[in-house]
C-alpha positions in Angstrom: 206.0 98.1 126.1 202.6 96.8 125.0 200.3 99.1 123.1 197.0 97.3 123.9 196.6 98.8 127.4 197.5 102.3 126.2 194.9 102.1 123.3 192.2 100.6 125.5 192.7 103.1 128.4 192.7 106.0 126.0 189.5 104.7 124.3 187.9 104.2 127.7 188.8 107.7 128.8 187.4 109.2 125.6 184.2 107.2 125.8 183.5 107.9 129.5 184.5 111.6 129.1 182.1 112.0 126.1 179.3 110.2 128.0 179.8 112.4 131.1 179.8 115.5 129.0 176.5 114.7 127.4 175.0 113.5 130.7 175.8 116.8 132.4 174.6 118.8 129.3 171.3 116.8 129.2 170.7 117.3 133.0 171.5 121.0 132.7 169.1 121.4 129.8 166.3 119.5 131.6 166.9 121.8 134.6 166.4 124.9 132.6 163.2 123.5 131.0 161.2 122.9 134.1 162.1 125.8 136.3 158.6 127.3 136.6 156.9 124.0 137.4 159.7 123.2 139.9 159.3 126.5 141.7 155.5 126.0 142.0 156.0 122.4 143.3 158.5 123.6 145.9 156.2 126.3 147.1 153.3 123.8 147.3 155.4 121.2 149.2 156.6 123.9 151.6 153.0 125.0 152.3 152.0 121.4 153.0 154.9 120.9 155.4 154.0 124.1 157.2 150.4 123.1 157.5 151.3 119.6 158.8 153.7 121.3 161.3 151.0 123.7 162.6 148.4 120.9 162.8 150.8 118.6 164.7 151.7 121.5 167.0 148.0 122.1 167.7 147.4 118.4 168.2 150.3 118.2 170.7 148.9 121.2 172.6 145.4 119.5 172.8 146.9 116.2 173.9 149.0 118.0 176.6 146.0 119.9 177.9 143.9 116.8 178.1 146.7 114.8 179.8 147.3 117.7 182.3 143.6 117.8 183.2 143.4 114.0 183.5 146.3 114.0 185.9 145.0 117.0 187.8 148.0 119.2 187.2 147.9 122.9 187.6 147.7 124.3 184.1 147.6 128.0 185.0 151.4 128.1 185.3 151.3 130.1 188.5 149.1 132.9 187.1 146.7 133.3 190.0 144.4 136.3 189.5 
C-alpha cells in the first residue's frame, strides 16, 4: 500500500478541519459583537418595508378609485341609503 495518499488525505483533513473551526469561531465572535447594531438595523428595515407597503396599498386604492370613476362603475358597493 502506498503511504502518499494516506499522508496527503490526512493532512488535507487536518488543514480543512482547522480552517473550518476558525471560520466558524470568527463568524460566531463577529455575530456576538454587532448584536445591538443588527437589531436596530432590522427594526429600521422592517419599518421601511411597512411604510412602503402602506403607501403602495394607498396608491393602489387611489388608482382603483380613479379607474372606477373613469369607467363609470358603481363604487358604492350596493350601499344605497
